[in-house]
C-alpha positions in Angstrom: 89.1 92.9 92.6 89.1 95.2 89.3 89.9 98.6 90.3 89.8 101.9 87.7 91.4 104.6 89.2 90.3 107.3 87.0 93.1 110.8 87.6 96.5 109.1 87.5 99.0 111.4 90.1 100.7 111.5 92.5 98.8 109.8 94.7 96.8 107.6 92.0 100.1 106.2 90.8 101.2 105.0 94.2 98.2 103.9 94.9 98.1 102.1 91.5 101.6 100.6 92.5 100.4 99.5 95.9 97.0 98.0 94.6 98.9 95.4 91.8 101.4 94.6 94.7 98.1 93.5 96.4 97.3 90.5 93.4 94.2 93.3 92.2 94.0 94.3 88.9 94.3 97.8 88.4 94.2 100.0 84.6 94.2 103.8 85.1 93.3 106.5 82.8 94.5 110.3 82.9 94.6 112.2 80.6 98.6 113.8 81.4 97.0 117.4 81.4 97.5 118.2 85.1 100.1 118.5 86.7 101.8 116.4 84.5 103.8 116.2 81.3 101.9 118.0 78.9 102.0 120.6 81.3 105.3 120.6 83.5 108.2 123.0 83.0 110.4 122.1 85.4 112.7 119.1 84.5 113.3 117.8 87.5 109.6 117.7 87.9 109.1 115.8 84.1 111.8 113.8 85.5 109.2 113.3 87.8 105.8 113.0 85.8 108.4 110.6 83.3 109.2 108.0 86.4 105.7 107.3 87.5 105.0 106.5 84.1 108.1 103.9 83.6 107.0 102.4 87.4 103.5 101.6 85.8 104.8 99.9 82.6 107.1 98.0 84.6 104.2 97.2 86.8 101.9 96.3 84.0 99.5 98.6 85.1 97.6 100.3 81.8 97.3 103.7 81.6 94.9 104.6 79.3 95.3 108.5 78.0 91.6 109.7 77.9 89.9 112.7 79.2 87.8 112.0 82.0 85.7 115.3 80.9 84.1 113.2 77.6 81.3 111.1 79.3 81.5 108.9 76.0 84.8 108.0 77.2 85.2 107.7 79.8 81.9 105.8 79.9 83.4 103.6 77.0 86.9 103.3 78.3 85.5 101.7 81.7 83.2 99.6 80.2 85.6 97.3 78.5 87.4 97.8 81.4 84.4 96.8 83.9 85.4 97.5 87.5 84.6 96.2 90.5 85.3 99.9 92.1 86.5 103.4 90.7 88.8 105.4 92.4 87.8 109.3 91.6 91.6 111.4 92.2 91.2 113.6 89.4 91.4 117.2 90.5 93.8 120.5 90.7 95.3 119.5 94.2 96.1 123.6 95.4 94.1 126.1 96.7 96.2 129.0 95.3 95.9 127.6 91.7 92.0 126.7 92.3 91.7 130.4 93.6 93.5 131.5 89.6 91.6 129.9 87.8 88.2 128.2 89.3 86.8 127.5 85.6 89.5 125.0 85.4 89.6 123.9 88.7 85.9 122.9 88.3 86.1 121.7 84.8 89.1 119.3 86.4 87.2 118.5 89.4 84.0 119.1 89.0 82.7 117.5 85.7 85.3 114.5 85.6 83.8 113.3 89.0 80.1 113.4 88.0 81.0 111.0 84.4 82.6 108.5 87.3 80.0 108.9 89.1 77.8 107.9 86.7 79.4 105.0 84.9 79.6 104.0 88.5 75.3 104.3 88.7 75.7 102.7 85.2 78.1 99.5 85.6 76.9 99.0 89.6 80.2 98.9 91.2 81.7 101.1 94.0 83.1 104.5 94.3 85.8 105.8 96.6 85.5 110.0 96.1 88.9 112.1 96.8 88.0 115.4 99.5 90.3 117.0 101.7 90.2 118.2 105.0 89.7 122.4 103.8 85.4 120.6 103.9 86.7 122.3 107.6 87.1 125.2 107.1 89.0 126.0 110.6 89.2 123.6 113.0 87.4 124.3 115.7 89.4 122.3 118.1 93.1 121.2 118.2 91.4 116.8 117.1 88.8 116.3 114.9 86.5 113.7 113.8 84.6 113.6 110.9 81.4 114.5 112.8 82.9 118.5 112.6 80.6 120.8 111.0 81.3 121.4 107.2 82.1 124.9 107.2 84.9 125.3 104.2 86.1 128.5 102.8 87.4 129.7 99.2 87.3 128.4 95.9 89.3 124.7 96.8 87.2 123.7 99.8 83.4 125.1 98.8 84.6 122.8 95.5 85.9 120.0 97.8 81.9 119.8 99.8 79.8 120.1 96.5 81.8 117.1 95.0 80.8 115.0 98.8 77.7 116.3 98.5 76.9 115.3 94.6 79.1 111.6 95.7 76.3 111.5 98.1 73.3 112.1 96.7 74.6 109.4 93.8 74.5 106.7 97.3 71.4 108.5 98.3 69.5 107.8 94.9 71.4 105.1 93.5 72.2 103.1 96.3 76.2 103.6 94.6 78.1 102.4 97.4 80.6 104.9 98.5 83.6 105.4 100.3 84.6 109.2 100.9 88.7 110.1 102.1 89.4 113.4 103.6 92.8 113.8 104.3 95.1 117.2 105.1 98.9 117.9 103.9 100.3 114.5 101.3 103.9 114.6 100.7 106.3 111.8 99.5 108.7 110.9 96.5 107.1 112.0 92.6 105.2 114.8 93.9 104.3 118.1 91.7 102.2 119.4 93.0 104.4 122.7 94.8 102.9 121.1 98.4 104.7 123.1 101.1 107.3 119.8 101.8 108.2 119.9 98.3 108.9 123.7 97.6 110.4 123.5 101.5 113.2 120.7 100.4 113.6 121.8 96.8 114.2 125.8 98.0 116.6 124.6 100.7 118.5 122.1 98.2 119.4 125.1 96.4 120.2 126.8 98.8 117.5 129.6 98.6 115.7 130.5 102.2 112.0 129.1 102.8 109.3 131.7 102.7 106.8 130.8 105.0 103.3 132.2 105.0 102.6 133.0 108.7 104.1 132.4 111.8 105.2 129.3 111.4 103.1 128.3 114.4 99.8 127.3 111.4 99.4 123.1 111.6 99.1 121.3 109.7 98.9 117.2 109.6 101.0 116.1 107.4 100.7 112.2 105.9 102.9 110.2 104.1 101.7 108.6 101.1 102.6 105.5 102.3 100.7 106.1 105.2 98.2 107.0 102.9 97.8 103.8 100.2 98.0 102.1 103.2 94.8 103.6 104.6 93.2 102.9 101.0 93.7 99.6 100.9 92.9 98.8 104.1 89.3 100.6 102.9 88.9 99.1 99.6 89.4 95.7 100.7 88.3 95.4 104.4 84.8 96.7 103.5 81.7 95.5 101.8 81.1 97.2 98.9 76.9 96.6 98.7 74.7 99.0 97.7 73.7 101.7 99.9 76.8 101.8 101.9 78.2 105.0 102.4 81.5 105.3 104.5 82.9 109.0 105.1 86.8 108.8 106.8 89.3 111.2 107.7 92.6 109.6 107.1 96.3 111.2 107.6 99.1 111.2 109.9 97.3 111.6 113.1 99.6 114.2 114.4 99.4 117.9 113.1 102.9 119.5 113.0 103.5 122.9 112.9 105.4 125.0 109.8 108.5 125.6 111.6 108.7 122.4 112.4 108.6 121.9 109.6 111.0 124.0 108.3 113.8 123.0 110.7 113.5 119.6 110.2 114.4 120.4 106.6 117.4 122.7 107.3 118.8 120.2 109.5 119.3 118.4 105.9 120.0 121.8 103.6 120.6 124.3 106.1 119.3 127.7 104.6 117.2 130.5 105.8 113.6 131.2 106.7 111.8 134.1 105.6 108.0 135.1 106.8 105.3 136.1 104.0 101.6 136.8 105.1 99.2 134.2 105.3 96.7 133.1 102.7 93.4 134.3 104.4 91.4 131.5 102.3 93.9 128.8 103.9 92.0 127.2 106.9 93.4 127.1 110.0 94.0 123.7 110.8 95.1 120.7 113.0 95.3 116.5 113.8 92.2 114.6 112.4 91.2 111.7 114.2 91.2 108.9 112.2 89.9 106.4 115.4 87.0 105.5 112.5 88.8 104.6 110.1 91.3 102.9 112.6 88.7 101.3 113.9 86.3 100.0 110.8 88.7 99.0 108.4 92.4 98.9 110.2 94.8 101.0 109.5 97.2 102.5 112.0 99.6 105.4 110.6 103.8 104.6 110.9 105.0 107.8 109.7 105.3 110.6 112.0 107.1 113.9 110.2 110.7 113.0 111.1 110.6 109.8 109.5 108.7 110.4 106.5 110.6 113.5 105.7 114.0 111.5 106.4 113.2 109.1 103.4 111.3 112.1 101.4 114.8 114.2 101.7 116.6 110.8 101.5 114.8 110.5 98.0 115.6 114.2 96.7 119.3 113.5 97.6 119.7 111.0 95.4 118.3 113.4 92.6 120.8 116.1 90.4 118.7 117.3 88.9 116.4 119.4 91.1 119.9 120.7 92.3 119.9 123.0 89.3 115.8 123.3 88.2 
């Protein structure tokens, strides 16, 4: 299958490498303007971004440096590649950043999605859209499935739901083959997005206190990047991307863990102390997301619990030198 990734950041570069290893023909489009070389100031994080590009180059995956907000440019670029599937991962992937700069967040998230959708319609290919667990808002129970009511709060959650509705509109009106993915609390090597797992490890490695916002009992369904890309590959390969097809999948580690437990795991490796601060009111109360639907439909089965995933992630960090002085 010929697969174009619009957005090649943390998720995108891992997915591109995995799909290429599965003998798919892969190309990526990214301006490198979001969480990448053109904007990163931390030397260690710049090194992570450089490693992403190096790995893509070694794998022979072309990275087309183009701004997906430019419809004509994106249209010409993807028309030349002629993909069977567009995977849209371009976005601002952080609630705090979204709240600070909503205009840029919408610009890089919804404008790019609108362009990907219309190009997919014109080319007659399928589209996979990355949504978020935040579309559910506060979970009504400890374990939820895709039928949970969607009640997001704030900029980020409502933006993700708006993206889902845009994609569904193209599916309904034009028969655009569509799969919506709802992940939660992703983590793994070469992340520079300021996710809680990344922040905890980097602070602890420098001997700085870990700050938990809230009392630490808040749970997240932490999802290791290897599980995510495996689930995405299952969704790519084990579905018929025919006109009118439509699926929505939760895709997580399927086992929520408290922030206190996450901190304990990190501090066993890198001893430090924990500080507590006020919780962000726009971050929803979450829990475990059932993956029964994606498991039954395409064969996904997570392999990494939080201990295994964080051990592998911290092993990767332990082999770095720059982060200790960053």
